[in-house]
PyMOL CGO cylinders between C-alpha atoms (Angstrom):
from pymol import cmd
from pymol.cgo import CYLINDER

trace = [
    CYLINDER, -10.07, -6.62, 16.98, -8.18, -8.14, 19.49, 0.3, 1, 1, 1, 1, 1, 1,
    CYLINDER, -8.18, -8.14, 19.49, -10.43, -9.86, 22.13, 0.3, 1, 1, 1, 1, 1, 1,
    CYLINDER, -10.43, -9.86, 22.13, -8.19, -11.29, 24.32, 0.3, 1, 1, 1, 1, 1, 1,
    CYLINDER, -8.19, -11.29, 24.32, -8.50, -11.12, 28.18, 0.3, 1, 1, 1, 1, 1, 1,
    CYLINDER, -8.50, -11.12, 28.18, -4.99, -12.27, 29.04, 0.3, 1, 1, 1, 1, 1, 1,
    CYLINDER, -4.99, -12.27, 29.04, -1.99, -10.02, 28.18, 0.3, 1, 1, 1, 1, 1, 1,
    CYLINDER, -1.99, -10.02, 28.18, -1.31, -9.36, 24.38, 0.3, 1, 1, 1, 1, 1, 1,
    CYLINDER, -1.31, -9.36, 24.38, 2.07, -9.74, 23.22, 0.3, 1, 1, 1, 1, 1, 1,
    CYLINDER, 2.07, -9.74, 23.22, 4.02, -7.64, 21.13, 0.3, 1, 1, 1, 1, 1, 1,
    CYLINDER, 4.02, -7.64, 21.13, 3.71, -10.16, 18.30, 0.3, 1, 1, 1, 1, 1, 1,
    CYLINDER, 3.71, -10.16, 18.30, -0.14, -10.42, 18.54, 0.3, 1, 1, 1, 1, 1, 1,
    CYLINDER, -0.14, -10.42, 18.54, -0.12, -6.60, 18.05, 0.3, 1, 1, 1, 1, 1, 1,
    CYLINDER, -0.12, -6.60, 18.05, 2.38, -6.69, 15.21, 0.3, 1, 1, 1, 1, 1, 1,
    CYLINDER, 2.38, -6.69, 15.21, -0.17, -9.37, 13.59, 0.3, 1, 1, 1, 1, 1, 1,
    CYLINDER, -0.17, -9.37, 13.59, -3.20, -6.83, 14.31, 0.3, 1, 1, 1, 1, 1, 1,
    CYLINDER, -3.20, -6.83, 14.31, -1.18, -4.14, 12.53, 0.3, 1, 1, 1, 1, 1, 1,
    CYLINDER, -1.18, -4.14, 12.53, -0.46, -6.24, 9.52, 0.3, 1, 1, 1, 1, 1, 1,
    CYLINDER, -0.46, -6.24, 9.52, -4.35, -7.03, 9.36, 0.3, 1, 1, 1, 1, 1, 1,
    CYLINDER, -4.35, -7.03, 9.36, -5.31, -3.56, 9.77, 0.3, 1, 1, 1, 1, 1, 1,
    CYLINDER, -5.31, -3.56, 9.77, -3.09, -2.10, 7.11, 0.3, 1, 1, 1, 1, 1, 1,
    CYLINDER, -3.09, -2.10, 7.11, -3.61, -4.97, 4.75, 0.3, 1, 1, 1, 1, 1, 1,
    CYLINDER, -3.61, -4.97, 4.75, -7.72, -3.84, 5.12, 0.3, 1, 1, 1, 1, 1, 1,
    CYLINDER, -7.72, -3.84, 5.12, -6.64, -0.28, 4.41, 0.3, 1, 1, 1, 1, 1, 1,
    CYLINDER, -6.64, -0.28, 4.41, -4.55, -1.52, 1.43, 0.3, 1, 1, 1, 1, 1, 1,
    CYLINDER, -4.55, -1.52, 1.43, -7.49, -3.30, -0.05, 0.3, 1, 1, 1, 1, 1, 1,
    CYLINDER, -7.49, -3.30, -0.05, -9.66, -0.10, 0.44, 0.3, 1, 1, 1, 1, 1, 1,
    CYLINDER, -9.66, -0.10, 0.44, -7.52, 1.99, -1.30, 0.3, 1, 1, 1, 1, 1, 1,
    CYLINDER, -7.52, 1.99, -1.30, -6.90, -0.31, -4.18, 0.3, 1, 1, 1, 1, 1, 1,
    CYLINDER, -6.90, -0.31, -4.18, -11.08, -0.15, -4.30, 0.3, 1, 1, 1, 1, 1, 1,
    CYLINDER, -11.08, -0.15, -4.30, -11.23, 3.42, -4.93, 0.3, 1, 1, 1, 1, 1, 1,
    CYLINDER, -11.23, 3.42, -4.93, -10.28, 3.00, -8.51, 0.3, 1, 1, 1, 1, 1, 1,
    CYLINDER, -10.28, 3.00, -8.51, -13.08, 1.12, -8.86, 0.3, 1, 1, 1, 1, 1, 1,
    CYLINDER, -13.08, 1.12, -8.86, -15.37, 3.56, -7.02, 0.3, 1, 1, 1, 1, 1, 1,
    CYLINDER, -15.37, 3.56, -7.02, -14.52, 6.69, -9.36, 0.3, 1, 1, 1, 1, 1, 1,
    CYLINDER, -14.52, 6.69, -9.36, -18.15, 7.79, -10.52, 0.3, 1, 1, 1, 1, 1, 1,
    CYLINDER, -18.15, 7.79, -10.52, -16.71, 9.13, -14.04, 0.3, 1, 1, 1, 1, 1, 1,
    CYLINDER, -16.71, 9.13, -14.04, -13.90, 7.19, -14.75, 0.3, 1, 1, 1, 1, 1, 1,
    CYLINDER, -13.90, 7.19, -14.75, -14.23, 4.67, -17.39, 0.3, 1, 1, 1, 1, 1, 1,
    CYLINDER, -14.23, 4.67, -17.39, -11.28, 2.32, -16.47, 0.3, 1, 1, 1, 1, 1, 1,
    CYLINDER, -11.28, 2.32, -16.47, -9.38, 0.98, -13.46, 0.3, 1, 1, 1, 1, 1, 1,
    CYLINDER, -9.38, 0.98, -13.46, -5.76, 2.58, -14.93, 0.3, 1, 1, 1, 1, 1, 1,
    CYLINDER, -5.76, 2.58, -14.93, -7.44, 6.28, -15.34, 0.3, 1, 1, 1, 1, 1, 1,
    CYLINDER, -7.44, 6.28, -15.34, -7.40, 6.73, -11.64, 0.3, 1, 1, 1, 1, 1, 1,
    CYLINDER, -7.40, 6.73, -11.64, -3.95, 5.56, -11.14, 0.3, 1, 1, 1, 1, 1, 1,
    CYLINDER, -3.95, 5.56, -11.14, -2.51, 7.88, -14.00, 0.3, 1, 1, 1, 1, 1, 1,
    CYLINDER, -2.51, 7.88, -14.00, -4.66, 11.04, -13.03, 0.3, 1, 1, 1, 1, 1, 1,
    CYLINDER, -4.66, 11.04, -13.03, -2.75, 10.47, -9.64, 0.3, 1, 1, 1, 1, 1, 1,
    CYLINDER, -2.75, 10.47, -9.64, 0.59, 10.94, -10.98, 0.3, 1, 1, 1, 1, 1, 1,
    CYLINDER, 0.59, 10.94, -10.98, -0.37, 14.64, -12.14, 0.3, 1, 1, 1, 1, 1, 1,
    CYLINDER, -0.37, 14.64, -12.14, -0.52, 15.23, -8.13, 0.3, 1, 1, 1, 1, 1, 1,
    CYLINDER, -0.52, 15.23, -8.13, 3.22, 14.16, -8.06, 0.3, 1, 1, 1, 1, 1, 1,
    CYLINDER, 3.22, 14.16, -8.06, 4.18, 16.50, -11.03, 0.3, 1, 1, 1, 1, 1, 1,
    CYLINDER, 4.18, 16.50, -11.03, 2.19, 19.47, -9.40, 0.3, 1, 1, 1, 1, 1, 1,
    CYLINDER, 2.19, 19.47, -9.40, 4.37, 18.91, -6.49, 0.3, 1, 1, 1, 1, 1, 1,
    CYLINDER, 4.37, 18.91, -6.49, 7.46, 18.25, -7.76, 0.3, 1, 1, 1, 1, 1, 1,
    CYLINDER, 7.46, 18.25, -7.76, 7.44, 20.34, -10.89, 0.3, 1, 1, 1, 1, 1, 1,
    CYLINDER, 7.44, 20.34, -10.89, 8.45, 18.76, -14.18, 0.3, 1, 1, 1, 1, 1, 1,
    CYLINDER, 8.45, 18.76, -14.18, 9.47, 15.61, -14.16, 0.3, 1, 1, 1, 1, 1, 1,
    CYLINDER, 9.47, 15.61, -14.16, 10.98, 12.83, -16.23, 0.3, 1, 1, 1, 1, 1, 1,
    CYLINDER, 10.98, 12.83, -16.23, 8.88, 9.56, -16.82, 0.3, 1, 1, 1, 1, 1, 1,
    CYLINDER, 8.88, 9.56, -16.82, 11.90, 7.71, -15.02, 0.3, 1, 1, 1, 1, 1, 1,
    CYLINDER, 11.90, 7.71, -15.02, 11.57, 10.20, -12.18, 0.3, 1, 1, 1, 1, 1, 1,
    CYLINDER, 11.57, 10.20, -12.18, 7.79, 9.16, -12.05, 0.3, 1, 1, 1, 1, 1, 1,
    CYLINDER, 7.79, 9.16, -12.05, 8.74, 5.11, -12.05, 0.3, 1, 1, 1, 1, 1, 1,
    CYLINDER, 8.74, 5.11, -12.05, 11.06, 5.80, -8.99, 0.3, 1, 1, 1, 1, 1, 1,
    CYLINDER, 11.06, 5.80, -8.99, 8.75, 7.91, -7.13, 0.3, 1, 1, 1, 1, 1, 1,
    CYLINDER, 8.75, 7.91, -7.13, 5.87, 5.41, -7.39, 0.3, 1, 1, 1, 1, 1, 1,
    CYLINDER, 5.87, 5.41, -7.39, 7.88, 1.74, -7.79, 0.3, 1, 1, 1, 1, 1, 1,
    CYLINDER, 7.88, 1.74, -7.79, 5.81, 1.65, -10.90, 0.3, 1, 1, 1, 1, 1, 1,
    CYLINDER, 5.81, 1.65, -10.90, 7.42, -0.42, -13.87, 0.3, 1, 1, 1, 1, 1, 1,
    CYLINDER, 7.42, -0.42, -13.87, 8.58, 1.57, -17.19, 0.3, 1, 1, 1, 1, 1, 1,
    CYLINDER, 8.58, 1.57, -17.19, 5.95, 0.16, -19.43, 0.3, 1, 1, 1, 1, 1, 1,
    CYLINDER, 5.95, 0.16, -19.43, 2.91, 0.87, -16.97, 0.3, 1, 1, 1, 1, 1, 1,
    CYLINDER, 2.91, 0.87, -16.97, 4.59, 4.32, -16.57, 0.3, 1, 1, 1, 1, 1, 1,
    CYLINDER, 4.59, 4.32, -16.57, 4.60, 4.91, -20.19, 0.3, 1, 1, 1, 1, 1, 1,
    CYLINDER, 4.60, 4.91, -20.19, 1.06, 3.95, -20.99, 0.3, 1, 1, 1, 1, 1, 1,
    CYLINDER, 1.06, 3.95, -20.99, 0.06, 6.22, -18.15, 0.3, 1, 1, 1, 1, 1, 1,
    CYLINDER, 0.06, 6.22, -18.15, 1.97, 9.00, -19.53, 0.3, 1, 1, 1, 1, 1, 1,
    CYLINDER, 1.97, 9.00, -19.53, 0.76, 8.51, -22.89, 0.3, 1, 1, 1, 1, 1, 1,
    CYLINDER, 0.76, 8.51, -22.89, -2.84, 8.53, -21.48, 0.3, 1, 1, 1, 1, 1, 1,
    CYLINDER, -2.84, 8.53, -21.48, -2.26, 11.67, -19.69, 0.3, 1, 1, 1, 1, 1, 1,
    CYLINDER, -2.26, 11.67, -19.69, -0.75, 13.56, -22.91, 0.3, 1, 1, 1, 1, 1, 1,
    CYLINDER, -0.75, 13.56, -22.91, -3.60, 12.55, -25.08, 0.3, 1, 1, 1, 1, 1, 1,
    CYLINDER, -3.60, 12.55, -25.08, -5.95, 13.44, -22.45, 0.3, 1, 1, 1, 1, 1, 1,
    CYLINDER, -5.95, 13.44, -22.45, -4.25, 16.99, -22.54, 0.3, 1, 1, 1, 1, 1, 1,
    CYLINDER, -4.25, 16.99, -22.54, -3.33, 16.80, -19.10, 0.3, 1, 1, 1, 1, 1, 1,
    CYLINDER, -3.33, 16.80, -19.10, 0.61, 16.71, -19.36, 0.3, 1, 1, 1, 1, 1, 1,
    CYLINDER, 0.61, 16.71, -19.36, 2.72, 18.08, -22.34, 0.3, 1, 1, 1, 1, 1, 1,
    CYLINDER, 2.72, 18.08, -22.34, 6.24, 17.09, -23.13, 0.3, 1, 1, 1, 1, 1, 1,
    CYLINDER, 6.24, 17.09, -23.13, 8.78, 19.62, -23.03, 0.3, 1, 1, 1, 1, 1, 1,
    CYLINDER, 8.78, 19.62, -23.03, 12.54, 19.31, -23.89, 0.3, 1, 1, 1, 1, 1, 1,
    CYLINDER, 12.54, 19.31, -23.89, 14.91, 19.82, -20.93, 0.3, 1, 1, 1, 1, 1, 1,
    CYLINDER, 14.91, 19.82, -20.93, 16.95, 23.14, -20.75, 0.3, 1, 1, 1, 1, 1, 1,
    CYLINDER, 16.95, 23.14, -20.75, 20.34, 21.35, -19.76, 0.3, 1, 1, 1, 1, 1, 1,
    CYLINDER, 20.34, 21.35, -19.76, 19.95, 18.42, -22.27, 0.3, 1, 1, 1, 1, 1, 1,
    CYLINDER, 19.95, 18.42, -22.27, 17.37, 19.05, -25.09, 0.3, 1, 1, 1, 1, 1, 1,
    CYLINDER, 17.37, 19.05, -25.09, 17.17, 15.03, -25.11, 0.3, 1, 1, 1, 1, 1, 1,
    CYLINDER, 17.17, 15.03, -25.11, 15.82, 14.57, -22.19, 0.3, 1, 1, 1, 1, 1, 1,
    CYLINDER, 15.82, 14.57, -22.19, 11.79, 14.79, -22.06, 0.3, 1, 1, 1, 1, 1, 1,
    CYLINDER, 11.79, 14.79, -22.06, 10.07, 16.58, -19.10, 0.3, 1, 1, 1, 1, 1, 1,
    CYLINDER, 10.07, 16.58, -19.10, 6.64, 16.27, -18.09, 0.3, 1, 1, 1, 1, 1, 1,
    CYLINDER, 6.64, 16.27, -18.09, 4.86, 19.30, -17.32, 0.3, 1, 1, 1, 1, 1, 1,
    CYLINDER, 4.86, 19.30, -17.32, 1.02, 20.07, -16.39, 0.3, 1, 1, 1, 1, 1, 1,
    CYLINDER, 1.02, 20.07, -16.39, -1.20, 22.02, -18.72, 0.3, 1, 1, 1, 1, 1, 1,
    CYLINDER, -1.20, 22.02, -18.72, -4.02, 24.13, -17.34, 0.3, 1, 1, 1, 1, 1, 1,
    CYLINDER, -4.02, 24.13, -17.34, -6.29, 21.00, -17.68, 0.3, 1, 1, 1, 1, 1, 1,
    CYLINDER, -6.29, 21.00, -17.68, -4.03, 18.99, -15.55, 0.3, 1, 1, 1, 1, 1, 1,
    CYLINDER, -4.03, 18.99, -15.55, -3.82, 21.55, -12.81, 0.3, 1, 1, 1, 1, 1, 1,
    CYLINDER, -3.82, 21.55, -12.81, -7.52, 21.69, -13.10, 0.3, 1, 1, 1, 1, 1, 1,
    CYLINDER, -7.52, 21.69, -13.10, -7.71, 17.70, -12.71, 0.3, 1, 1, 1, 1, 1, 1,
    CYLINDER, -7.71, 17.70, -12.71, -5.11, 18.01, -9.56, 0.3, 1, 1, 1, 1, 1, 1,
    CYLINDER, -5.11, 18.01, -9.56, -7.59, 20.53, -8.19, 0.3, 1, 1, 1, 1, 1, 1,
    CYLINDER, -7.59, 20.53, -8.19, -10.53, 17.95, -8.48, 0.3, 1, 1, 1, 1, 1, 1,
    CYLINDER, -10.53, 17.95, -8.48, -8.51, 15.16, -7.27, 0.3, 1, 1, 1, 1, 1, 1,
    CYLINDER, -8.51, 15.16, -7.27, -6.96, 16.57, -4.17, 0.3, 1, 1, 1, 1, 1, 1,
    CYLINDER, -6.96, 16.57, -4.17, -10.85, 18.17, -3.51, 0.3, 1, 1, 1, 1, 1, 1,
    CYLINDER, -10.85, 18.17, -3.51, -12.03, 14.51, -3.83, 0.3, 1, 1, 1, 1, 1, 1,
    CYLINDER, -12.03, 14.51, -3.83, -9.40, 12.93, -1.60, 0.3, 1, 1, 1, 1, 1, 1,
    CYLINDER, -9.40, 12.93, -1.60, -9.84, 15.72, 1.09, 0.3, 1, 1, 1, 1, 1, 1,
    CYLINDER, -9.84, 15.72, 1.09, -13.68, 15.00, 0.89, 0.3, 1, 1, 1, 1, 1, 1,
    CYLINDER, -13.68, 15.00, 0.89, -13.17, 11.49, 1.28, 0.3, 1, 1, 1, 1, 1, 1,
    CYLINDER, -13.17, 11.49, 1.28, -11.03, 11.77, 4.54, 0.3, 1, 1, 1, 1, 1, 1,
    CYLINDER, -11.03, 11.77, 4.54, -13.27, 14.26, 6.23, 0.3, 1, 1, 1, 1, 1, 1,
    CYLINDER, -13.27, 14.26, 6.23, -16.25, 12.02, 5.71, 0.3, 1, 1, 1, 1, 1, 1,
    CYLINDER, -16.25, 12.02, 5.71, -14.14, 9.26, 7.00, 0.3, 1, 1, 1, 1, 1, 1,
    CYLINDER, -14.14, 9.26, 7.00, -12.97, 10.86, 10.03, 0.3, 1, 1, 1, 1, 1, 1,
    CYLINDER, -12.97, 10.86, 10.03, -16.18, 13.08, 10.64, 0.3, 1, 1, 1, 1, 1, 1,
    CYLINDER, -16.18, 13.08, 10.64, -16.98, 11.91, 13.97, 0.3, 1, 1, 1, 1, 1, 1,
    CYLINDER, -16.98, 11.91, 13.97, -13.50, 11.68, 15.13, 0.3, 1, 1, 1, 1, 1, 1,
    CYLINDER, -13.50, 11.68, 15.13, -12.30, 14.72, 17.59, 0.3, 1, 1, 1, 1, 1, 1,
    CYLINDER, -12.30, 14.72, 17.59, -9.51, 17.34, 16.54, 0.3, 1, 1, 1, 1, 1, 1,
    CYLINDER, -9.51, 17.34, 16.54, -7.33, 15.43, 19.08, 0.3, 1, 1, 1, 1, 1, 1,
    CYLINDER, -7.33, 15.43, 19.08, -8.10, 12.11, 17.79, 0.3, 1, 1, 1, 1, 1, 1,
    CYLINDER, -8.10, 12.11, 17.79, -7.12, 12.97, 14.16, 0.3, 1, 1, 1, 1, 1, 1,
    CYLINDER, -7.12, 12.97, 14.16, -3.88, 14.65, 15.41, 0.3, 1, 1, 1, 1, 1, 1,
    CYLINDER, -3.88, 14.65, 15.41, -2.89, 11.56, 17.50, 0.3, 1, 1, 1, 1, 1, 1,
    CYLINDER, -2.89, 11.56, 17.50, -3.50, 9.67, 14.12, 0.3, 1, 1, 1, 1, 1, 1,
    CYLINDER, -3.50, 9.67, 14.12, -1.32, 11.68, 11.86, 0.3, 1, 1, 1, 1, 1, 1,
    CYLINDER, -1.32, 11.68, 11.86, 1.40, 11.63, 14.46, 0.3, 1, 1, 1, 1, 1, 1,
    CYLINDER, 1.40, 11.63, 14.46, 1.17, 8.01, 14.75, 0.3, 1, 1, 1, 1, 1, 1,
    CYLINDER, 1.17, 8.01, 14.75, 0.61, 7.29, 11.15, 0.3, 1, 1, 1, 1, 1, 1,
    CYLINDER, 0.61, 7.29, 11.15, 3.50, 9.50, 10.33, 0.3, 1, 1, 1, 1, 1, 1,
    CYLINDER, 3.50, 9.50, 10.33, 5.71, 7.72, 12.98, 0.3, 1, 1, 1, 1, 1, 1,
    CYLINDER, 5.71, 7.72, 12.98, 5.04, 4.46, 11.63, 0.3, 1, 1, 1, 1, 1, 1,
    CYLINDER, 5.04, 4.46, 11.63, 5.52, 5.24, 7.93, 0.3, 1, 1, 1, 1, 1, 1,
    CYLINDER, 5.52, 5.24, 7.93, 8.82, 6.59, 8.83, 0.3, 1, 1, 1, 1, 1, 1,
    CYLINDER, 8.82, 6.59, 8.83, 9.63, 3.23, 10.75, 0.3, 1, 1, 1, 1, 1, 1,
    CYLINDER, 9.63, 3.23, 10.75, 8.22, 1.14, 7.82, 0.3, 1, 1, 1, 1, 1, 1,
    CYLINDER, 8.22, 1.14, 7.82, 10.25, 2.85, 5.30, 0.3, 1, 1, 1, 1, 1, 1,
    CYLINDER, 10.25, 2.85, 5.30, 13.50, 2.46, 7.11, 0.3, 1, 1, 1, 1, 1, 1,
    CYLINDER, 13.50, 2.46, 7.11, 12.66, -1.11, 7.94, 0.3, 1, 1, 1, 1, 1, 1,
    CYLINDER, 12.66, -1.11, 7.94, 12.03, -1.72, 4.09, 0.3, 1, 1, 1, 1, 1, 1,
    CYLINDER, 12.03, -1.72, 4.09, 15.12, 0.35, 2.93, 0.3, 1, 1, 1, 1, 1, 1,
    CYLINDER, 15.12, 0.35, 2.93, 13.34, 3.21, 1.39, 0.3, 1, 1, 1, 1, 1, 1,
    CYLINDER, 13.34, 3.21, 1.39, 14.65, 6.52, 2.18, 0.3, 1, 1, 1, 1, 1, 1,
    CYLINDER, 14.65, 6.52, 2.18, 13.53, 8.68, 4.99, 0.3, 1, 1, 1, 1, 1, 1,
    CYLINDER, 13.53, 8.68, 4.99, 9.89, 9.60, 5.38, 0.3, 1, 1, 1, 1, 1, 1,
    CYLINDER, 9.89, 9.60, 5.38, 7.51, 9.92, 2.33, 0.3, 1, 1, 1, 1, 1, 1,
    CYLINDER, 7.51, 9.92, 2.33, 7.30, 13.65, 3.01, 0.3, 1, 1, 1, 1, 1, 1,
    CYLINDER, 7.30, 13.65, 3.01, 11.13, 13.91, 2.67, 0.3, 1, 1, 1, 1, 1, 1,
    CYLINDER, 11.13, 13.91, 2.67, 11.32, 11.75, -0.63, 0.3, 1, 1, 1, 1, 1, 1,
    CYLINDER, 11.32, 11.75, -0.63, 8.24, 13.93, -2.08, 0.3, 1, 1, 1, 1, 1, 1,
    CYLINDER, 8.24, 13.93, -2.08, 10.43, 17.36, -1.60, 0.3, 1, 1, 1, 1, 1, 1,
]
cmd.load_cgo(trace, "trace")
């Protein structure tokens, strides 16, 4: 936290934002290790792909690579795991039978419900002592920052636009 008694510059504040975001990033990465019933770090990452497929509908593995900025070999391992676990099935594309689309199975949909519930409960606990107004402001500023940051680094629009 900034403890300056003098005027704080925009550069100081930008550095503080960078440090805070680094801390959040490290915390989010540690979630993989905190999962109680998953046996490896890659399992949680793979399961989070299910939420993308649920949101967008059937996708190609290449679409998942684009949406997550993950390399193809990692995505291939994740998709294979999800198919083996019975969360995804591969179907031929309607317009081009050579295209393999990934769709959620019933178990995949159940896992999505579980993941959403876990995420929601985590953030409800995290924001437990925040007022409704503070949460609304946080969402507003976080969305604004995310859109500006994505624009600065050359990503399209907001994450909400990309997910639609």
